[in-house]
The first five atom37 places (N, CA, C, CB, O) and aatype in JSON, in Angstrom:
{
  "aatype": [12, 0, 16, 11, 1, 18, 5, 0, 9, 17, 3, 1, 9, 4, 1, 7, 6, 1, 9, 10, 10, 3, 7, 0, 16, 7, 16, 6, 4, 6, 1, 1, 7, 19, 14, 5, 19, 19, 2, 16, 17, 2, 15, 7, 0, 0, 10, 15, 8, 14, 6, 9, 19, 1, 0, 9, 8, 6, 6, 18, 9, 6, 4, 7, 0, 6, 9, 9, 9, 16, 2, 16, 13, 15, 15, 15],
  "atom_mask": [
    [1, 1, 1, 1, 1],
    [1, 1, 1, 1, 1],
    [1, 1, 1, 1, 1],
    [1, 1, 1, 1, 1],
    [1, 1, 1, 1, 1],
    [1, 1, 1, 1, 1],
    [1, 1, 1, 1, 1],
    [1, 1, 1, 1, 1],
    [1, 1, 1, 1, 1],
    [1, 1, 1, 1, 1],
    [1, 1, 1, 1, 1],
    [1, 1, 1, 1, 1],
    [1, 1, 1, 1, 1],
    [1, 1, 1, 1, 1],
    [1, 1, 1, 1, 1],
    [1, 1, 1, 0, 1],
    [1, 1, 1, 1, 1],
    [1, 1, 1, 1, 1],
    [1, 1, 1, 1, 1],
    [1, 1, 1, 1, 1],
    [1, 1, 1, 1, 1],
    [1, 1, 1, 1, 1],
    [1, 1, 1, 0, 1],
    [1, 1, 1, 1, 1],
    [1, 1, 1, 1, 1],
    [1, 1, 1, 0, 1],
    [1, 1, 1, 1, 1],
    [1, 1, 1, 1, 1],
    [1, 1, 1, 1, 1],
    [1, 1, 1, 1, 1],
    [1, 1, 1, 1, 1],
    [1, 1, 1, 1, 1],
    [1, 1, 1, 0, 1],
    [1, 1, 1, 1, 1],
    [1, 1, 1, 1, 1],
    [1, 1, 1, 1, 1],
    [1, 1, 1, 1, 1],
    [1, 1, 1, 1, 1],
    [1, 1, 1, 1, 1],
    [1, 1, 1, 1, 1],
    [1, 1, 1, 1, 1],
    [1, 1, 1, 1, 1],
    [1, 1, 1, 1, 1],
    [1, 1, 1, 0, 1],
    [1, 1, 1, 1, 1],
    [1, 1, 1, 1, 1],
    [1, 1, 1, 1, 1],
    [1, 1, 1, 1, 1],
    [1, 1, 1, 1, 1],
    [1, 1, 1, 1, 1],
    [1, 1, 1, 1, 1],
    [1, 1, 1, 1, 1],
    [1, 1, 1, 1, 1],
    [1, 1, 1, 1, 1],
    [1, 1, 1, 1, 1],
    [1, 1, 1, 1, 1],
    [1, 1, 1, 1, 1],
    [1, 1, 1, 1, 1],
    [1, 1, 1, 1, 1],
    [1, 1, 1, 1, 1],
    [1, 1, 1, 1, 1],
    [1, 1, 1, 1, 1],
    [1, 1, 1, 1, 1],
    [1, 1, 1, 0, 1],
    [1, 1, 1, 1, 1],
    [1, 1, 1, 1, 1],
    [1, 1, 1, 1, 1],
    [1, 1, 1, 1, 1],
    [1, 1, 1, 1, 1],
    [1, 1, 1, 1, 1],
    [1, 1, 1, 1, 1],
    [1, 1, 1, 1, 1],
    [1, 1, 1, 1, 1],
    [1, 1, 1, 1, 1],
    [1, 1, 1, 1, 1],
    [1, 1, 1, 1, 1]
  ],
  "atom_positions": [
    [[125.75, 118.08, 140.82], [124.68, 119.0, 140.45], [124.66, 120.33, 141.24], [123.38, 118.32, 140.62], [124.55, 121.4, 140.64]],
    [[124.75, 120.26, 142.56], [125.02, 121.59, 143.27], [125.88, 122.52, 142.72], [125.51, 121.39, 144.49], [125.61, 123.7, 142.47]],
    [[126.99, 121.89, 142.55], [128.05, 122.81, 141.76], [127.49, 123.8, 140.71], [129.06, 121.88, 140.98], [127.59, 125.02, 140.68]],
    [[126.83, 122.88, 139.78], [126.54, 123.55, 138.41], [125.42, 124.83, 138.94], [125.77, 122.26, 137.13], [125.31, 125.84, 138.24]],
    [[124.65, 124.66, 140.18], [123.79, 125.54, 140.45], [124.47, 126.81, 140.98], [122.85, 124.99, 141.3], [124.03, 127.9, 140.62]],
    [[125.49, 126.73, 141.8], [126.31, 127.35, 142.46], [126.98, 128.11, 141.44], [127.08, 126.54, 143.26], [126.99, 129.32, 141.66]],
    [[127.58, 127.73, 140.32], [128.13, 128.22, 139.12], [127.31, 129.07, 138.46], [128.47, 127.26, 138.28], [127.69, 130.22, 138.26]],
    [[126.33, 128.73, 138.13], [125.16, 129.58, 137.6], [125.1, 130.79, 138.29], [123.8, 128.92, 137.72], [125.11, 131.85, 137.68]],
    [[125.03, 130.73, 139.66], [124.44, 131.83, 140.63], [125.88, 132.8, 140.27], [124.1, 131.25, 142.62], [125.82, 134.0, 140.0]],
    [[126.91, 132.15, 140.33], [128.38, 132.99, 140.67], [128.53, 133.66, 139.08], [130.04, 131.72, 141.23], [129.15, 134.72, 138.92]],
    [[128.08, 133.13, 138.26], [128.19, 133.75, 136.85], [127.29, 135.04, 136.73], [127.72, 132.66, 135.71], [127.63, 136.07, 136.14]],
    [[126.21, 134.86, 137.31], [124.98, 135.77, 137.23], [125.73, 137.03, 138.09], [123.35, 135.02, 138.03], [125.71, 138.14, 137.56]],
    [[126.39, 136.87, 139.44], [127.08, 137.73, 140.29], [128.0, 138.33, 139.49], [127.67, 137.11, 141.42], [128.01, 139.55, 139.35]],
    [[128.79, 137.56, 138.94], [129.9, 138.16, 137.82], [129.52, 139.13, 136.81], [130.45, 137.09, 136.98], [130.27, 140.1, 136.65]],
    [[128.49, 139.02, 136.11], [127.91, 139.65, 135.28], [127.08, 141.05, 135.62], [127.23, 138.75, 134.8], [126.59, 141.86, 134.84]],
    [[127.11, 141.02, 137.19], [126.43, 142.28, 137.82], [124.95, 142.14, 137.98], [0.0, 0.0, 0.0], [124.27, 143.12, 138.31]],
    [[124.42, 140.94, 137.75], [123.05, 140.53, 137.74], [122.81, 140.64, 139.56], [122.83, 138.8, 136.9], [123.63, 140.39, 140.44]],
    [[121.54, 141.05, 139.66], [121.13, 140.88, 141.1], [120.31, 139.65, 141.31], [120.34, 142.1, 141.6], [119.52, 139.15, 140.51]],
    [[120.63, 139.27, 142.51], [119.82, 138.03, 143.14], [119.1, 138.21, 144.42], [120.74, 136.89, 143.41], [119.62, 138.62, 145.45]],
    [[117.9, 137.88, 144.28], [117.11, 138.26, 145.52], [116.99, 137.07, 146.39], [115.67, 138.8, 145.17], [116.55, 136.02, 145.92]],
    [[117.4, 137.16, 147.83], [117.51, 136.33, 148.8], [116.13, 136.43, 149.6], [118.76, 136.64, 149.57], [115.34, 137.36, 149.45]],
    [[115.98, 135.51, 150.35], [114.88, 135.65, 151.33], [115.01, 136.6, 152.53], [114.64, 134.37, 151.86], [116.18, 136.93, 152.76]],
    [[114.06, 137.13, 153.35], [114.31, 137.84, 154.37], [114.45, 137.4, 155.71], [0.0, 0.0, 0.0], [115.0, 136.31, 155.82]],
    [[114.12, 137.91, 156.69], [114.38, 137.83, 158.04], [113.3, 136.59, 158.52], [114.17, 139.37, 158.8], [112.13, 136.83, 158.81]],
    [[113.78, 135.55, 158.53], [112.81, 134.39, 158.67], [112.36, 134.25, 160.33], [113.62, 132.91, 158.08], [111.21, 134.03, 160.73]],
    [[113.31, 134.4, 161.0], [113.28, 134.44, 162.57], [112.24, 135.66, 162.94], [0.0, 0.0, 0.0], [111.29, 135.43, 163.7]],
    [[112.44, 136.87, 162.41], [111.47, 137.95, 162.75], [110.11, 137.66, 162.25], [111.9, 139.26, 162.2], [109.09, 137.92, 162.89]],
    [[110.14, 137.11, 161.11], [108.77, 136.65, 160.51], [108.09, 135.6, 161.35], [108.96, 136.03, 159.06], [106.89, 135.7, 161.6]],
    [[109.05, 134.29, 161.94], [108.23, 133.69, 162.76], [107.99, 134.26, 163.98], [108.61, 132.57, 162.92], [106.89, 133.89, 164.39]],
    [[108.58, 135.04, 164.77], [108.2, 135.96, 165.85], [106.86, 136.79, 165.74], [109.3, 136.89, 166.0], [106.03, 136.95, 166.63]],
    [[106.81, 137.33, 164.36], [105.58, 137.98, 164.0], [104.55, 137.33, 164.02], [105.56, 138.48, 162.92], [103.47, 137.77, 164.4]],
    [[104.79, 136.02, 163.56], [103.5, 135.16, 163.5], [103.17, 134.33, 164.85], [103.65, 134.08, 162.27], [102.24, 133.53, 164.94]],
    [[103.96, 134.62, 165.77], [103.68, 134.36, 166.96], [104.27, 132.95, 167.58], [0.0, 0.0, 0.0], [103.76, 132.28, 168.48]],
    [[105.46, 132.68, 166.85], [106.19, 131.29, 167.38], [106.93, 131.83, 168.31], [107.14, 130.38, 166.34], [107.55, 132.89, 168.3]],
    [[106.8, 130.8, 169.38], [107.3, 131.21, 170.55], [108.8, 130.93, 170.77], [106.52, 130.62, 171.54], [109.11, 129.77, 170.49]],
    [[109.87, 131.75, 171.21], [111.22, 131.53, 171.16], [111.75, 130.27, 171.89], [111.82, 132.68, 171.68], [111.27, 130.17, 173.01]],
    [[112.53, 129.37, 171.59], [113.16, 128.29, 172.1], [114.27, 128.87, 172.87], [113.58, 127.3, 171.07], [115.04, 129.57, 172.2]],
    [[114.55, 128.72, 174.23], [115.36, 129.22, 174.97], [116.94, 128.67, 174.37], [114.9, 128.83, 176.43], [117.35, 127.53, 174.17]],
    [[117.55, 129.89, 174.19], [119.04, 129.78, 173.72], [119.0, 129.39, 172.09], [119.91, 128.5, 174.66], [120.1, 128.99, 171.72]],
    [[118.23, 129.41, 171.29], [118.04, 129.1, 169.98], [117.41, 130.4, 169.09], [117.12, 127.85, 169.97], [117.16, 130.33, 167.89]],
    [[117.24, 131.37, 169.79], [116.61, 132.53, 169.0], [115.41, 132.0, 168.4], [117.56, 133.15, 167.87], [114.65, 131.42, 169.18]],
    [[115.05, 132.07, 167.1], [113.9, 131.5, 166.4], [114.25, 130.23, 165.39], [113.25, 132.67, 165.58], [113.4, 129.71, 164.68]],
    [[115.63, 129.81, 165.44], [115.84, 128.57, 164.93], [115.32, 127.41, 165.27], [116.83, 128.38, 164.96], [115.34, 126.43, 164.52]],
    [[114.73, 127.43, 166.64], [114.0, 126.18, 167.02], [112.57, 126.12, 166.46], [0.0, 0.0, 0.0], [111.84, 125.21, 166.85]],
    [[112.1, 127.06, 165.53], [110.89, 126.96, 165.07], [111.08, 126.11, 164.07], [110.27, 128.1, 164.73], [109.97, 125.91, 163.59]],
    [[111.9, 125.49, 163.49], [112.12, 124.61, 162.25], [111.67, 123.39, 163.33], [113.92, 124.59, 161.36], [110.85, 122.71, 162.72]],
    [[111.85, 122.93, 164.46], [111.44, 121.96, 165.02], [110.11, 122.04, 165.67], [112.32, 121.64, 165.75], [109.27, 121.15, 165.6]],
    [[109.95, 123.27, 166.37], [108.56, 123.4, 166.98], [107.27, 123.68, 166.1], [108.64, 124.5, 167.94], [106.15, 123.23, 166.32]],
    [[107.67, 124.55, 165.03], [106.51, 125.04, 163.97], [107.02, 124.76, 162.47], [106.17, 126.79, 164.14], [106.98, 125.72, 161.7]],
    [[107.43, 123.68, 162.06], [107.91, 123.63, 160.77], [107.09, 124.12, 159.55], [108.22, 122.4, 160.59], [107.53, 124.57, 158.5]],
    [[105.51, 123.89, 160.01], [104.8, 124.19, 158.76], [104.8, 125.89, 158.53], [103.19, 123.54, 158.88], [104.73, 126.38, 157.41]],
    [[104.89, 126.69, 159.78], [105.26, 127.92, 159.6], [106.29, 128.32, 158.75], [105.48, 128.34, 160.61], [106.11, 128.97, 157.72]],
    [[107.63, 127.86, 159.26], [108.82, 128.06, 158.54], [108.67, 127.69, 157.08], [109.9, 127.29, 159.16], [109.2, 128.38, 156.21]],
    [[107.95, 126.6, 156.78], [108.15, 126.28, 155.39], [106.9, 127.27, 154.53], [107.98, 124.44, 155.2], [107.02, 127.59, 153.34]],
    [[105.86, 127.6, 155.28], [105.0, 128.73, 154.52], [105.77, 130.27, 154.42], [103.46, 128.92, 155.43], [105.57, 131.11, 153.54]],
    [[106.55, 130.38, 155.38], [107.37, 131.82, 155.17], [108.48, 131.56, 154.08], [108.2, 132.39, 156.69], [108.81, 132.5, 153.36]],
    [[109.02, 130.41, 153.93], [109.97, 130.24, 152.81], [109.22, 130.15, 151.55], [110.85, 129.01, 152.99], [109.74, 130.58, 150.52]],
    [[108.11, 129.64, 151.52], [107.29, 129.49, 150.39], [106.83, 130.96, 149.73], [106.04, 128.61, 150.84], [106.82, 131.3, 148.55]],
    [[106.46, 131.65, 150.87], [106.1, 133.01, 150.5], [107.25, 133.98, 150.18], [105.33, 133.57, 151.58], [107.07, 135.01, 149.54]],
    [[108.3, 133.63, 150.62], [109.43, 134.6, 150.04], [109.74, 134.01, 148.55], [110.95, 134.6, 151.07], [110.04, 134.81, 147.67]],
    [[109.67, 132.86, 148.32], [109.57, 132.41, 147.11], [108.61, 132.89, 146.01], [109.39, 131.28, 147.3], [109.05, 133.12, 144.89]],
    [[107.43, 133.03, 146.3], [106.42, 133.79, 145.61], [106.58, 135.16, 145.3], [105.33, 133.72, 146.26], [106.17, 135.74, 144.3]],
    [[107.22, 135.64, 146.25], [107.53, 137.35, 146.25], [108.94, 137.49, 145.4], [107.79, 138.1, 148.1], [109.47, 138.59, 145.3]],
    [[109.44, 136.49, 144.88], [110.61, 136.44, 143.81], [112.05, 135.96, 144.62], [0.0, 0.0, 0.0], [113.11, 135.92, 143.99]],
    [[111.98, 135.65, 145.87], [113.33, 135.01, 146.24], [113.76, 133.97, 145.52], [113.37, 134.56, 147.51], [113.16, 132.93, 145.23]],
    [[115.07, 134.4, 145.2], [115.73, 133.1, 144.41], [116.7, 132.05, 145.24], [116.7, 133.69, 143.18], [117.18, 130.99, 144.82]],
    [[116.83, 132.57, 146.38], [117.84, 131.98, 147.32], [117.29, 131.65, 148.56], [118.97, 132.84, 147.56], [117.06, 132.75, 149.07]],
    [[116.97, 130.84, 149.29], [116.44, 130.72, 150.52], [117.75, 130.12, 151.47], [115.07, 129.75, 150.42], [118.46, 129.15, 151.22]],
    [[117.8, 131.07, 152.69], [118.92, 130.67, 153.4], [118.3, 130.0, 154.63], [119.91, 131.87, 153.72], [117.07, 130.02, 154.77]],
    [[119.25, 129.31, 155.67], [118.76, 128.9, 156.62], [118.23, 129.68, 157.61], [119.44, 128.25, 156.97], [118.44, 130.89, 157.5]],
    [[117.62, 129.33, 158.52], [116.94, 130.09, 159.72], [117.8, 129.65, 160.88], [115.28, 129.7, 159.98], [117.29, 128.96, 161.77]],
    [[119.19, 130.04, 160.92], [119.91, 129.64, 162.02], [120.56, 130.98, 162.76], [121.0, 128.59, 161.53], [121.57, 130.77, 163.44]],
    [[120.21, 131.96, 162.7], [120.6, 133.24, 163.28], [120.81, 132.88, 164.87], [119.4, 134.44, 162.99], [119.94, 132.46, 165.63]],
    [[122.11, 133.13, 165.16], [122.43, 133.0, 166.72], [122.27, 131.76, 167.33], [121.61, 133.87, 167.51], [122.27, 131.68, 168.56]],
    [[122.13, 130.7, 166.57], [121.81, 129.24, 167.05], [123.31, 128.37, 167.26], [120.76, 128.42, 165.77], [123.3, 127.29, 167.84]],
    [[124.39, 128.88, 166.81], [125.42, 127.98, 167.03], [126.1, 128.21, 168.15], [126.26, 127.94, 166.06], [127.05, 127.48, 168.46]]
  ]
}
């Protein structure tokens, strides 16, 4: 099933359509006062403040984001 979704997105890209992704989740976590976990930038927020991360993702969707990416910047 995931392959069909990826194919649909790829088809849209090939047709030159725009697809809106979410924004800077880590920056938004920081703006909302989520403390940074040492050595995880803001990806630790998924464990320490999952309700805030979920709310941020939901707000991006409400604003029109069609793709939500992981909040893992600088966490590997």
